[in-house]
mmCIF file of the N, C-alpha and C atoms, coordinates in Angstrom:
data_MODEL
# 
_entry.id   MODEL 
# 
loop_
_atom_site.group_PDB 
_atom_site.id 
_atom_site.type_symbol 
_atom_site.label_atom_id 
_atom_site.label_alt_id 
_atom_site.label_comp_id 
_atom_site.label_asym_id 
_atom_site.label_entity_id 
_atom_site.label_seq_id 
_atom_site.pdbx_PDB_ins_code 
_atom_site.Cartn_x 
_atom_site.Cartn_y 
_atom_site.Cartn_z 
_atom_site.occupancy 
_atom_site.B_iso_or_equiv 
_atom_site.pdbx_formal_charge 
_atom_site.auth_seq_id 
_atom_site.auth_comp_id 
_atom_site.auth_asym_id 
_atom_site.auth_atom_id 
_atom_site.pdbx_PDB_model_num 
ATOM 1   N N  . MET A 1 1  ? 0.843   -1.170 0.000  1.00 0.00 ? 1  MET A N  1 
ATOM 2   C CA . MET A 1 1  ? 0.000   0.000  0.000  1.00 0.00 ? 1  MET A CA 1 
ATOM 3   C C  . MET A 1 1  ? 0.887   1.232  0.000  1.00 0.00 ? 1  MET A C  1 
ATOM 4   N N  . ARG A 1 2  ? 0.465   2.238  -0.671 1.00 0.00 ? 2  ARG A N  1 
ATOM 5   C CA . ARG A 1 2  ? 1.227   3.476  -0.770 1.00 0.00 ? 2  ARG A CA 1 
ATOM 6   C C  . ARG A 1 2  ? 0.574   4.565  0.066  1.00 0.00 ? 2  ARG A C  1 
ATOM 7   N N  . CYS A 1 3  ? 1.230   5.693  0.136  1.00 0.00 ? 3  CYS A N  1 
ATOM 8   C CA . CYS A 1 3  ? 0.692   6.841  0.853  1.00 0.00 ? 3  CYS A CA 1 
ATOM 9   C C  . CYS A 1 3  ? -0.510  7.372  0.077  1.00 0.00 ? 3  CYS A C  1 
ATOM 10  N N  . LEU A 1 4  ? -1.588  7.648  0.754  1.00 0.00 ? 4  LEU A N  1 
ATOM 11  C CA . LEU A 1 4  ? -2.813  8.093  0.087  1.00 0.00 ? 4  LEU A CA 1 
ATOM 12  C C  . LEU A 1 4  ? -3.276  9.434  0.652  1.00 0.00 ? 4  LEU A C  1 
ATOM 13  N N  . PRO A 1 5  ? -2.578  10.526 0.333  1.00 0.00 ? 5  PRO A N  1 
ATOM 14  C CA . PRO A 1 5  ? -2.975  11.823 0.889  1.00 0.00 ? 5  PRO A CA 1 
ATOM 15  C C  . PRO A 1 5  ? -4.383  12.206 0.466  1.00 0.00 ? 5  PRO A C  1 
ATOM 16  N N  . GLY A 1 6  ? -5.088  12.836 1.394  1.00 0.00 ? 6  GLY A N  1 
ATOM 17  C CA . GLY A 1 6  ? -6.435  13.307 1.132  1.00 0.00 ? 6  GLY A CA 1 
ATOM 18  C C  . GLY A 1 6  ? -7.514  12.273 1.350  1.00 0.00 ? 6  GLY A C  1 
ATOM 19  N N  . ALA A 1 7  ? -7.146  11.055 1.669  1.00 0.00 ? 7  ALA A N  1 
ATOM 20  C CA . ALA A 1 7  ? -8.127  9.998  1.868  1.00 0.00 ? 7  ALA A CA 1 
ATOM 21  C C  . ALA A 1 7  ? -8.125  9.563  3.331  1.00 0.00 ? 7  ALA A C  1 
ATOM 22  N N  . PHE A 1 8  ? -9.322  9.313  3.840  1.00 0.00 ? 8  PHE A N  1 
ATOM 23  C CA . PHE A 1 8  ? -9.439  8.877  5.231  1.00 0.00 ? 8  PHE A CA 1 
ATOM 24  C C  . PHE A 1 8  ? -10.664 7.994  5.378  1.00 0.00 ? 8  PHE A C  1 
ATOM 25  N N  . ILE A 1 9  ? -10.511 6.917  6.086  1.00 0.00 ? 9  ILE A N  1 
ATOM 26  C CA . ILE A 1 9  ? -11.621 6.045  6.457  1.00 0.00 ? 9  ILE A CA 1 
ATOM 27  C C  . ILE A 1 9  ? -11.377 5.599  7.893  1.00 0.00 ? 9  ILE A C  1 
ATOM 28  N N  . ASP A 1 10 ? -12.444 5.623  8.697  1.00 0.00 ? 10 ASP A N  1 
ATOM 29  C CA . ASP A 1 10 ? -12.324 5.164  10.080 1.00 0.00 ? 10 ASP A CA 1 
ATOM 30  C C  . ASP A 1 10 ? -11.876 3.711  10.122 1.00 0.00 ? 10 ASP A C  1 
ATOM 31  N N  . LEU A 1 11 ? -11.039 3.424  11.085 1.00 0.00 ? 11 LEU A N  1 
ATOM 32  C CA . LEU A 1 11 ? -10.573 2.055  11.314 1.00 0.00 ? 11 LEU A CA 1 
ATOM 33  C C  . LEU A 1 11 ? -10.860 1.704  12.767 1.00 0.00 ? 11 LEU A C  1 
ATOM 34  N N  . ALA A 1 12 ? -11.647 0.673  12.967 1.00 0.00 ? 12 ALA A N  1 
ATOM 35  C CA . ALA A 1 12 ? -11.951 0.241  14.332 1.00 0.00 ? 12 ALA A CA 1 
ATOM 36  C C  . ALA A 1 12 ? -10.689 -0.351 14.957 1.00 0.00 ? 12 ALA A C  1 
ATOM 37  N N  . ARG A 1 13 ? -10.418 0.050  16.158 1.00 0.00 ? 13 ARG A N  1 
ATOM 38  C CA . ARG A 1 13 ? -9.277  -0.477 16.918 1.00 0.00 ? 13 ARG A CA 1 
ATOM 39  C C  . ARG A 1 13 ? -9.748  -0.717 18.348 1.00 0.00 ? 13 ARG A C  1 
ATOM 40  N N  . PRO A 1 14 ? -9.056  -1.603 19.067 1.00 0.00 ? 14 PRO A N  1 
ATOM 41  C CA . PRO A 1 14 ? -9.394  -1.810 20.472 1.00 0.00 ? 14 PRO A CA 1 
ATOM 42  C C  . PRO A 1 14 ? -9.263  -0.509 21.272 1.00 0.00 ? 14 PRO A C  1 
ATOM 43  N N  . ASP A 1 15 ? -9.925  -0.448 22.423 1.00 0.00 ? 15 ASP A N  1 
ATOM 44  C CA . ASP A 1 15 ? -9.922  0.756  23.252 1.00 0.00 ? 15 ASP A CA 1 
ATOM 45  C C  . ASP A 1 15 ? -8.585  1.027  23.922 1.00 0.00 ? 15 ASP A C  1 
ATOM 46  N N  . PHE A 1 16 ? -7.746  0.005  24.040 1.00 0.00 ? 16 PHE A N  1 
ATOM 47  C CA . PHE A 1 16 ? -6.437  0.198  24.671 1.00 0.00 ? 16 PHE A CA 1 
ATOM 48  C C  . PHE A 1 16 ? -5.449  -0.785 24.048 1.00 0.00 ? 16 PHE A C  1 
ATOM 49  N N  . SER A 1 17 ? -4.190  -0.547 24.311 1.00 0.00 ? 17 SER A N  1 
ATOM 50  C CA . SER A 1 17 ? -3.163  -1.474 23.837 1.00 0.00 ? 17 SER A CA 1 
ATOM 51  C C  . SER A 1 17 ? -2.067  -1.587 24.880 1.00 0.00 ? 17 SER A C  1 
ATOM 52  N N  . THR A 1 18 ? -1.375  -2.699 24.843 1.00 0.00 ? 18 THR A N  1 
ATOM 53  C CA . THR A 1 18 ? -0.244  -2.929 25.731 1.00 0.00 ? 18 THR A CA 1 
ATOM 54  C C  . THR A 1 18 ? 0.980   -3.220 24.877 1.00 0.00 ? 18 THR A C  1 
ATOM 55  N N  . CYS A 1 19 ? 2.037   -2.472 25.128 1.00 0.00 ? 19 CYS A N  1 
ATOM 56  C CA . CYS A 1 19 ? 3.308   -2.674 24.420 1.00 0.00 ? 19 CYS A CA 1 
ATOM 57  C C  . CYS A 1 19 ? 4.340   -3.204 25.402 1.00 0.00 ? 19 CYS A C  1 
ATOM 58  N N  . ARG A 1 20 ? 5.068   -4.206 24.955 1.00 0.00 ? 20 ARG A N  1 
ATOM 59  C CA . ARG A 1 20 ? 6.125   -4.784 25.777 1.00 0.00 ? 20 ARG A CA 1 
ATOM 60  C C  . ARG A 1 20 ? 7.437   -4.689 25.023 1.00 0.00 ? 20 ARG A C  1 
ATOM 61  N N  . GLY A 1 21 ? 8.492   -4.421 25.745 1.00 0.00 ? 21 GLY A N  1 
ATOM 62  C CA . GLY A 1 21 ? 9.800   -4.329 25.113 1.00 0.00 ? 21 GLY A CA 1 
ATOM 63  C C  . GLY A 1 21 ? 10.881  -4.149 26.157 1.00 0.00 ? 21 GLY A C  1 
ATOM 64  N N  . LEU A 1 22 ? 11.968  -3.537 25.721 1.00 0.00 ? 22 LEU A N  1 
ATOM 65  C CA . LEU A 1 22 ? 13.103  -3.284 26.598 1.00 0.00 ? 22 LEU A CA 1 
ATOM 66  C C  . LEU A 1 22 ? 13.385  -1.798 26.639 1.00 0.00 ? 22 LEU A C  1 
ATOM 67  N N  . ASP A 1 23 ? 13.782  -1.303 27.807 1.00 0.00 ? 23 ASP A N  1 
ATOM 68  C CA . ASP A 1 23 ? 14.175  0.095  27.901 1.00 0.00 ? 23 ASP A CA 1 
ATOM 69  C C  . ASP A 1 23 ? 15.628  0.240  27.447 1.00 0.00 ? 23 ASP A C  1 
ATOM 70  N N  . GLN A 1 24 ? 16.161  1.447  27.548 1.00 0.00 ? 24 GLN A N  1 
ATOM 71  C CA . GLN A 1 24 ? 17.523  1.713  27.063 1.00 0.00 ? 24 GLN A CA 1 
ATOM 72  C C  . GLN A 1 24 ? 18.603  0.942  27.825 1.00 0.00 ? 24 GLN A C  1 
ATOM 73  N N  . PHE A 1 25 ? 18.242  0.363  28.976 1.00 0.00 ? 25 PHE A N  1 
ATOM 74  C CA . PHE A 1 25 ? 19.205  -0.399 29.778 1.00 0.00 ? 25 PHE A CA 1 
ATOM 75  C C  . PHE A 1 25 ? 19.019  -1.911 29.622 1.00 0.00 ? 25 PHE A C  1 
ATOM 76  N N  . GLY A 1 26 ? 18.082  -2.311 28.777 1.00 0.00 ? 26 GLY A N  1 
ATOM 77  C CA . GLY A 1 26 ? 17.825  -3.731 28.559 1.00 0.00 ? 26 GLY A CA 1 
ATOM 78  C C  . GLY A 1 26 ? 16.838  -4.343 29.530 1.00 0.00 ? 26 GLY A C  1 
ATOM 79  N N  . ASN A 1 27 ? 16.213  -3.522 30.372 1.00 0.00 ? 27 ASN A N  1 
ATOM 80  C CA . ASN A 1 27 ? 15.215  -4.014 31.317 1.00 0.00 ? 27 ASN A CA 1 
ATOM 81  C C  . ASN A 1 27 ? 13.858  -4.148 30.639 1.00 0.00 ? 27 ASN A C  1 
ATOM 82  N N  . SER A 1 28 ? 13.108  -5.170 31.003 1.00 0.00 ? 28 SER A N  1 
ATOM 83  C CA . SER A 1 28 ? 11.764  -5.343 30.458 1.00 0.00 ? 28 SER A CA 1 
ATOM 84  C C  . SER A 1 28 ? 10.880  -4.175 30.857 1.00 0.00 ? 28 SER A C  1 
ATOM 85  N N  . ILE A 1 29 ? 10.029  -3.776 29.932 1.00 0.00 ? 29 ILE A N  1 
ATOM 86  C CA . ILE A 1 29 ? 9.096   -2.681 30.198 1.00 0.00 ? 29 ILE A CA 1 
ATOM 87  C C  . ILE A 1 29 ? 7.761   -3.034 29.557 1.00 0.00 ? 29 ILE A C  1 
ATOM 88  N N  . GLU A 1 30 ? 6.686   -2.616 30.201 1.00 0.00 ? 30 GLU A N  1 
ATOM 89  C CA . GLU A 1 30 ? 5.346   -2.837 29.670 1.00 0.00 ? 30 GLU A CA 1 
ATOM 90  C C  . GLU A 1 30 ? 4.550   -1.552 29.883 1.00 0.00 ? 30 GLU A C  1 
ATOM 91  N N  . ILE A 1 31 ? 3.927   -1.077 28.832 1.00 0.00 ? 31 ILE A N  1 
ATOM 92  C CA . ILE A 1 31 ? 3.129   0.148  28.914 1.00 0.00 ? 31 ILE A CA 1 
ATOM 93  C C  . ILE A 1 31 ? 1.750   -0.153 28.337 1.00 0.00 ? 31 ILE A C  1 
ATOM 94  N N  . THR A 1 32 ? 0.711   0.178  29.097 1.00 0.00 ? 32 THR A N  1 
ATOM 95  C CA . THR A 1 32 ? -0.664  0.039  28.630 1.00 0.00 ? 32 THR A CA 1 
ATOM 96  C C  . THR A 1 32 ? -1.258  1.429  28.537 1.00 0.00 ? 32 THR A C  1 
ATOM 97  N N  . ALA A 1 33 ? -1.922  1.702  27.418 1.00 0.00 ? 33 ALA A N  1 
ATOM 98  C CA . ALA A 1 33 ? -2.519  3.025  27.227 1.00 0.00 ? 33 ALA A CA 1 
ATOM 99  C C  . ALA A 1 33 ? -3.833  2.889  26.479 1.00 0.00 ? 33 ALA A C  1 
ATOM 100 N N  . GLY A 1 34 ? -4.724  3.830  26.718 1.00 0.00 ? 34 GLY A N  1 
ATOM 101 C CA . GLY A 1 34 ? -5.986  3.909  26.004 1.00 0.00 ? 34 GLY A CA 1 
ATOM 102 C C  . GLY A 1 34 ? -6.057  5.223  25.252 1.00 0.00 ? 34 GLY A C  1 
ATOM 103 N N  . GLY A 1 35 ? -7.186  5.474  24.656 1.00 0.00 ? 35 GLY A N  1 
ATOM 104 C CA . GLY A 1 35 ? -7.388  6.733  23.945 1.00 0.00 ? 35 GLY A CA 1 
ATOM 105 C C  . GLY A 1 35 ? -6.411  6.919  22.797 1.00 0.00 ? 35 GLY A C  1 
ATOM 106 N N  . THR A 1 36 ? -6.050  8.157  22.574 1.00 0.00 ? 36 THR A N  1 
ATOM 107 C CA . THR A 1 36 ? -5.169  8.489  21.452 1.00 0.00 ? 36 THR A CA 1 
ATOM 108 C C  . THR A 1 36 ? -3.815  7.797  21.566 1.00 0.00 ? 36 THR A C  1 
ATOM 109 N N  . LEU A 1 37 ? -3.238  7.754  22.761 1.00 0.00 ? 37 LEU A N  1 
ATOM 110 C CA . LEU A 1 37 ? -1.927  7.112  22.916 1.00 0.00 ? 37 LEU A CA 1 
ATOM 111 C C  . LEU A 1 37 ? -2.011  5.623  22.607 1.00 0.00 ? 37 LEU A C  1 
ATOM 112 N N  . GLY A 1 38 ? -3.065  4.970  23.042 1.00 0.00 ? 38 GLY A N  1 
ATOM 113 C CA . GLY A 1 38 ? -3.243  3.556  22.739 1.00 0.00 ? 38 GLY A CA 1 
ATOM 114 C C  . GLY A 1 38 ? -3.356  3.311  21.241 1.00 0.00 ? 38 GLY A C  1 
ATOM 115 N N  . ARG A 1 39 ? -4.079  4.191  20.542 1.00 0.00 ? 39 ARG A N  1 
ATOM 116 C CA . ARG A 1 39 ? -4.187  4.067  19.082 1.00 0.00 ? 39 ARG A CA 1 
ATOM 117 C C  . ARG A 1 39 ? -2.835  4.310  18.417 1.00 0.00 ? 39 ARG A C  1 
ATOM 118 N N  . CYS A 1 40 ? -2.081  5.271  18.942 1.00 0.00 ? 40 CYS A N  1 
ATOM 119 C CA . CYS A 1 40 ? -0.741  5.534  18.395 1.00 0.00 ? 40 CYS A CA 1 
ATOM 120 C C  . CYS A 1 40 ? 0.156   4.313  18.564 1.00 0.00 ? 40 CYS A C  1 
ATOM 121 N N  . PHE A 1 41 ? 0.102   3.677  19.728 1.00 0.00 ? 41 PHE A N  1 
ATOM 122 C CA . PHE A 1 41 ? 0.888   2.454  19.940 1.00 0.00 ? 41 PHE A CA 1 
ATOM 123 C C  . PHE A 1 41 ? 0.539   1.405  18.887 1.00 0.00 ? 41 PHE A C  1 
ATOM 124 N N  . GLN A 1 42 ? -0.756  1.215  18.659 1.00 0.00 ? 42 GLN A N  1 
ATOM 125 C CA . GLN A 1 42 ? -1.189  0.210  17.687 1.00 0.00 ? 42 GLN A CA 1 
ATOM 126 C C  . GLN A 1 42 ? -0.723  0.580  16.281 1.00 0.00 ? 42 GLN A C  1 
ATOM 127 N N  . HIS A 1 43 ? -0.878  1.842  15.926 1.00 0.00 ? 43 HIS A N  1 
ATOM 128 C CA . HIS A 1 43 ? -0.495  2.326  14.596 1.00 0.00 ? 43 HIS A CA 1 
ATOM 129 C C  . HIS A 1 43 ? 1.005   2.148  14.356 1.00 0.00 ? 43 HIS A C  1 
ATOM 130 N N  . GLU A 1 44 ? 1.813   2.567  15.297 1.00 0.00 ? 44 GLU A N  1 
ATOM 131 C CA . GLU A 1 44 ? 3.268   2.482  15.126 1.00 0.00 ? 44 GLU A CA 1 
ATOM 132 C C  . GLU A 1 44 ? 3.770   1.041  15.185 1.00 0.00 ? 44 GLU A C  1 
ATOM 133 N N  . THR A 1 45 ? 3.144   0.213  16.023 1.00 0.00 ? 45 THR A N  1 
ATOM 134 C CA . THR A 1 45 ? 3.511   -1.198 16.068 1.00 0.00 ? 45 THR A CA 1 
ATOM 135 C C  . THR A 1 45 ? 3.200   -1.862 14.732 1.00 0.00 ? 45 THR A C  1 
ATOM 136 N N  . ASP A 1 46 ? 2.069   -1.485 14.124 1.00 0.00 ? 46 ASP A N  1 
ATOM 137 C CA . ASP A 1 46 ? 1.765   -1.992 12.787 1.00 0.00 ? 46 ASP A CA 1 
ATOM 138 C C  . ASP A 1 46 ? 2.889   -1.649 11.815 1.00 0.00 ? 46 ASP A C  1 
ATOM 139 N N  . HIS A 1 47 ? 3.355   -0.397 11.833 1.00 0.00 ? 47 HIS A N  1 
ATOM 140 C CA . HIS A 1 47 ? 4.438   0.006  10.929 1.00 0.00 ? 47 HIS A CA 1 
ATOM 141 C C  . HIS A 1 47 ? 5.692   -0.843 11.155 1.00 0.00 ? 47 HIS A C  1 
ATOM 142 N N  . ILE A 1 48 ? 6.022   -1.093 12.397 1.00 0.00 ? 48 ILE A N  1 
ATOM 143 C CA . ILE A 1 48 ? 7.195   -1.929 12.701 1.00 0.00 ? 48 ILE A CA 1 
ATOM 144 C C  . ILE A 1 48 ? 7.037   -3.300 12.044 1.00 0.00 ? 48 ILE A C  1 
ATOM 145 N N  . ASN A 1 49 ? 5.802   -3.778 11.979 1.00 0.00 ? 49 ASN A N  1 
ATOM 146 C CA . ASN A 1 49 ? 5.521   -5.092 11.397 1.00 0.00 ? 49 ASN A CA 1 
ATOM 147 C C  . ASN A 1 49 ? 5.178   -5.020 9.907  1.00 0.00 ? 49 ASN A C  1 
ATOM 148 N N  . GLY A 1 50 ? 5.384   -3.853 9.284  1.00 0.00 ? 50 GLY A N  1 
ATOM 149 C CA . GLY A 1 50 ? 5.155   -3.717 7.847  1.00 0.00 ? 50 GLY A CA 1 
ATOM 150 C C  . GLY A 1 50 ? 3.702   -3.595 7.439  1.00 0.00 ? 50 GLY A C  1 
ATOM 151 N N  . ILE A 1 51 ? 2.856   -3.169 8.361  1.00 0.00 ? 51 ILE A N  1 
ATOM 152 C CA . ILE A 1 51 ? 1.423   -3.049 8.091  1.00 0.00 ? 51 ILE A CA 1 
ATOM 153 C C  . ILE A 1 51 ? 1.038   -1.575 8.088  1.00 0.00 ? 51 ILE A C  1 
ATOM 154 N N  . VAL A 1 52 ? 0.222   -1.165 7.119  1.00 0.00 ? 52 VAL A N  1 
ATOM 155 C CA . VAL A 1 52 ? -0.350  0.184  7.116  1.00 0.00 ? 52 VAL A CA 1 
ATOM 156 C C  . VAL A 1 52 ? -1.855  0.053  7.325  1.00 0.00 ? 52 VAL A C  1 
ATOM 157 N N  . PHE A 1 53 ? -2.498  1.151  7.718  1.00 0.00 ? 53 PHE A N  1 
ATOM 158 C CA . PHE A 1 53 ? -3.890  1.026  8.152  1.00 0.00 ? 53 PHE A CA 1 
ATOM 159 C C  . PHE A 1 53 ? -4.801  0.466  7.072  1.00 0.00 ? 53 PHE A C  1 
ATOM 160 N N  . GLY A 1 54 ? -4.530  0.740  5.813  1.00 0.00 ? 54 GLY A N  1 
ATOM 161 C CA . GLY A 1 54 ? -5.353  0.206  4.733  1.00 0.00 ? 54 GLY A CA 1 
ATOM 162 C C  . GLY A 1 54 ? -5.341  -1.314 4.676  1.00 0.00 ? 54 GLY A C  1 
ATOM 163 N N  . ASP A 1 55 ? -4.251  -1.914 5.140  1.00 0.00 ? 55 ASP A N  1 
ATOM 164 C CA . ASP A 1 55 ? -4.162  -3.378 5.169  1.00 0.00 ? 55 ASP A CA 1 
ATOM 165 C C  . ASP A 1 55 ? -5.193  -3.974 6.129  1.00 0.00 ? 55 ASP A C  1 
ATOM 166 N N  . ARG A 1 56 ? -5.638  -3.212 7.076  1.00 0.00 ? 56 ARG A N  1 
ATOM 167 C CA . ARG A 1 56 ? -6.588  -3.702 8.078  1.00 0.00 ? 56 ARG A CA 1 
ATOM 168 C C  . ARG A 1 56 ? -8.048  -3.459 7.687  1.00 0.00 ? 56 ARG A C  1 
ATOM 169 N N  . LEU A 1 57 ? -8.262  -2.775 6.569  1.00 0.00 ? 57 LEU A N  1 
ATOM 170 C CA . LEU A 1 57 ? -9.623  -2.461 6.130  1.00 0.00 ? 57 LEU A CA 1 
ATOM 171 C C  . LEU A 1 57 ? -10.238 -3.617 5.357  1.00 0.00 ? 57 LEU A C  1 
ATOM 172 N N  . PRO A 1 58 ? -11.554 -3.781 5.481  1.00 0.00 ? 58 PRO A N  1 
ATOM 173 C CA . PRO A 1 58 ? -12.234 -4.742 4.607  1.00 0.00 ? 58 PRO A CA 1 
ATOM 174 C C  . PRO A 1 58 ? -12.096 -4.277 3.147  1.00 0.00 ? 58 PRO A C  1 
ATOM 175 N N  . THR A 1 59 ? -12.215 -5.178 2.209  1.00 0.00 ? 59 THR A N  1 
ATOM 176 C CA . THR A 1 59 ? -12.012 -4.870 0.791  1.00 0.00 ? 59 THR A CA 1 
ATOM 177 C C  . THR A 1 59 ? -12.833 -3.679 0.330  1.00 0.00 ? 59 THR A C  1 
ATOM 178 N N  . ARG A 1 60 ? -14.101 -3.621 0.682  1.00 0.00 ? 60 ARG A N  1 
ATOM 179 C CA . ARG A 1 60 ? -14.970 -2.523 0.228  1.00 0.00 ? 60 ARG A CA 1 
ATOM 180 C C  . ARG A 1 60 ? -14.454 -1.173 0.726  1.00 0.00 ? 60 ARG A C  1 
ATOM 181 N N  . LYS A 1 61 ? -14.068 -1.100 1.986  1.00 0.00 ? 61 LYS A N  1 
ATOM 182 C CA . LYS A 1 61 ? -13.560 0.163  2.529  1.00 0.00 ? 61 LYS A CA 1 
ATOM 183 C C  . LYS A 1 61 ? -12.209 0.521  1.924  1.00 0.00 ? 61 LYS A C  1 
ATOM 184 N N  . ARG A 1 62 ? -11.370 -0.481 1.662  1.00 0.00 ? 62 ARG A N  1 
ATOM 185 C CA . ARG A 1 62 ? -10.071 -0.223 1.039  1.00 0.00 ? 62 ARG A CA 1 
ATOM 186 C C  . ARG A 1 62 ? -10.267 0.367  -0.364 1.00 0.00 ? 62 ARG A C  1 
ATOM 187 N N  . LYS A 1 63 ? -11.211 -0.178 -1.128 1.00 0.00 ? 63 LYS A N  1 
ATOM 188 C CA . LYS A 1 63 ? -11.501 0.355  -2.456 1.00 0.00 ? 63 LYS A CA 1 
ATOM 189 C C  . LYS A 1 63 ? -12.014 1.788  -2.362 1.00 0.00 ? 63 LYS A C  1 
ATOM 190 N N  . GLN A 1 64 ? -12.849 2.070  -1.361 1.00 0.00 ? 64 GLN A N  1 
ATOM 191 C CA . GLN A 1 64 ? -13.351 3.436  -1.158 1.00 0.00 ? 64 GLN A CA 1 
ATOM 192 C C  . GLN A 1 64 ? -12.206 4.383  -0.829 1.00 0.00 ? 64 GLN A C  1 
ATOM 193 N N  . LEU A 1 65 ? -11.261 3.933  -0.028 1.00 0.00 ? 65 LEU A N  1 
ATOM 194 C CA . LEU A 1 65 ? -10.090 4.732  0.319  1.00 0.00 ? 65 LEU A CA 1 
ATOM 195 C C  . LEU A 1 65 ? -9.341  5.148  -0.946 1.00 0.00 ? 65 LEU A C  1 
ATOM 196 N N  . TYR A 1 66 ? -9.115  4.211  -1.852 1.00 0.00 ? 66 TYR A N  1 
ATOM 197 C CA . TYR A 1 66 ? -8.425  4.519  -3.111 1.00 0.00 ? 66 TYR A CA 1 
ATOM 198 C C  . TYR A 1 66 ? -9.248  5.462  -3.983 1.00 0.00 ? 66 TYR A C  1 
ATOM 199 N N  . ARG A 1 67 ? -10.567 5.268  -4.038 1.00 0.00 ? 67 ARG A N  1 
ATOM 200 C CA . ARG A 1 67 ? -11.413 6.178  -4.819 1.00 0.00 ? 67 ARG A CA 1 
ATOM 201 C C  . ARG A 1 67 ? -11.336 7.593  -4.265 1.00 0.00 ? 67 ARG A C  1 
ATOM 202 N N  . ASP A 1 68 ? -11.420 7.714  -2.940 1.00 0.00 ? 68 ASP A N  1 
ATOM 203 C CA . ASP A 1 68 ? -11.342 9.040  -2.313 1.00 0.00 ? 68 ASP A CA 1 
ATOM 204 C C  . ASP A 1 68 ? -10.005 9.704  -2.616 1.00 0.00 ? 68 ASP A C  1 
ATOM 205 N N  . HIS A 1 69 ? -8.939  8.932  -2.522 1.00 0.00 ? 69 HIS A N  1 
ATOM 206 C CA . HIS A 1 69 ? -7.611  9.470  -2.823 1.00 0.00 ? 69 HIS A CA 1 
ATOM 207 C C  . HIS A 1 69 ? -7.521  9.932  -4.278 1.00 0.00 ? 69 HIS A C  1 
ATOM 208 N N  . ASN A 1 70 ? -8.000  9.118  -5.195 1.00 0.00 ? 70 ASN A N  1 
ATOM 209 C CA . ASN A 1 70 ? -7.911  9.460  -6.616 1.00 0.00 ? 70 ASN A CA 1 
ATOM 210 C C  . ASN A 1 70 ? -8.655  10.746 -6.952 1.00 0.00 ? 70 ASN A C  1 
ATOM 211 N N  . GLU A 1 71 ? -9.730  11.050 -6.214 1.00 0.00 ? 71 GLU A N  1 
ATOM 212 C CA . GLU A 1 71 ? -10.493 12.274 -6.456 1.00 0.00 ? 71 GLU A CA 1 
ATOM 213 C C  . GLU A 1 71 ? -9.705  13.532 -6.105 1.00 0.00 ? 71 GLU A C  1 
ATOM 214 N N  . VAL A 1 72 ? -8.758  13.434 -5.170 1.00 0.00 ? 72 VAL A N  1 
ATOM 215 C CA . VAL A 1 72 ? -8.021  14.624 -4.709 1.00 0.00 ? 72 VAL A CA 1 
ATOM 216 C C  . VAL A 1 72 ? -6.523  14.534 -4.920 1.00 0.00 ? 72 VAL A C  1 
ATOM 217 N N  . SER A 1 73 ? -6.050  13.460 -5.522 1.00 0.00 ? 73 SER A N  1 
ATOM 218 C CA . SER A 1 73 ? -4.602  13.244 -5.626 1.00 0.00 ? 73 SER A CA 1 
ATOM 219 C C  . SER A 1 73 ? -3.886  14.342 -6.398 1.00 0.00 ? 73 SER A C  1 
ATOM 220 N N  . ASP A 1 74 ? -4.566  15.004 -7.325 1.00 0.00 ? 74 ASP A N  1 
ATOM 221 C CA . ASP A 1 74 ? -3.915  16.067 -8.097 1.00 0.00 ? 74 ASP A CA 1 
ATOM 222 C C  . ASP A 1 74 ? -3.599  17.298 -7.243 1.00 0.00 ? 74 ASP A C  1 
ATOM 223 N N  . GLN A 1 75 ? -4.126  17.353 -6.037 1.00 0.00 ? 75 GLN A N  1 
ATOM 224 C CA . GLN A 1 75 ? -3.870  18.476 -5.137 1.00 0.00 ? 75 GLN A CA 1 
ATOM 225 C C  . GLN A 1 75 ? -2.586  18.287 -4.317 1.00 0.00 ? 75 GLN A C  1 
ATOM 226 N N  . TYR A 1 76 ? -1.929  17.155 -4.476 1.00 0.00 ? 76 TYR A N  1 
ATOM 227 C CA . TYR A 1 76 ? -0.734  16.834 -3.694 1.00 0.00 ? 76 TYR A CA 1 
ATOM 228 C C  . TYR A 1 76 ? 0.453   16.603 -4.627 1.00 0.00 ? 76 TYR A C  1 
ATOM 229 N N  . ALA A 1 77 ? 1.618   17.095 -4.214 1.00 0.00 ? 77 ALA A N  1 
ATOM 230 C CA . ALA A 1 77 ? 2.837   16.874 -4.991 1.00 0.00 ? 77 ALA A CA 1 
ATOM 231 C C  . ALA A 1 77 ? 3.146   15.377 -5.043 1.00 0.00 ? 77 ALA A C  1 
ATOM 232 N N  . ALA A 1 78 ? 3.765   14.945 -6.135 1.00 0.00 ? 78 ALA A N  1 
ATOM 233 C CA . ALA A 1 78 ? 4.072   13.529 -6.303 1.00 0.00 ? 78 ALA A CA 1 
ATOM 234 C C  . ALA A 1 78 ? 4.957   12.979 -5.192 1.00 0.00 ? 78 ALA A C  1 
ATOM 235 N N  . ASP A 1 79 ? 5.794   13.831 -4.602 1.00 0.00 ? 79 ASP A N  1 
ATOM 236 C CA . ASP A 1 79 ? 6.679   13.375 -3.530 1.00 0.00 ? 79 ASP A CA 1 
ATOM 237 C C  . ASP A 1 79 ? 6.148   13.690 -2.135 1.00 0.00 ? 79 ASP A C  1 
ATOM 238 N N  . TRP A 1 80 ? 4.847   14.006 -2.032 1.00 0.00 ? 80 TRP A N  1 
ATOM 239 C CA . TRP A 1 80 ? 4.247   14.299 -0.726 1.00 0.00 ? 80 TRP A CA 1 
ATOM 240 C C  . TRP A 1 80 ? 4.416   13.095 0.177  1.00 0.00 ? 80 TRP A C  1 
ATOM 241 N N  . PRO A 1 81 ? 4.758   13.218 1.415  1.00 0.00 ? 81 PRO A N  1 
ATOM 242 C CA . PRO A 1 81 ? 4.949   14.415 2.240  1.00 0.00 ? 81 PRO A CA 1 
ATOM 243 C C  . PRO A 1 81 ? 6.404   14.835 2.359  1.00 0.00 ? 81 PRO A C  1 
ATOM 244 N N  . ALA A 1 82 ? 7.249   14.421 1.452  1.00 0.00 ? 82 ALA A N  1 
ATOM 245 C CA . ALA A 1 82 ? 8.684   14.675 1.584  1.00 0.00 ? 82 ALA A CA 1 
ATOM 246 C C  . ALA A 1 82 ? 9.080   16.143 1.478  1.00 0.00 ? 82 ALA A C  1 
ATOM 247 N N  . ARG A 1 83 ? 8.237   16.962 0.928  1.00 0.00 ? 83 ARG A N  1 
ATOM 248 C CA . ARG A 1 83 ? 8.605   18.361 0.746  1.00 0.00 ? 83 ARG A CA 1 
ATOM 249 C C  . ARG A 1 83 ? 8.742   19.104 2.028  1.00 0.00 ? 83 ARG A C  1 
# 
């Protein structure tokens, strides 16, 4: 999936998430968060695993996402958001 500026579709996510890993000293750490921070954890963890939000959409919504993007894509530079 590529970057789709100008397109947005709601994606259902759990109300909270728990991330486990290591801190800068190698100690185990666990953080649980809800709300916006919990969604950010889920979003960024997906990126670490090579997943973008469109990959989680049902086929019909994914197709709508591309249609919405195509309607406004001429308003964005080809290298967006790199500028």
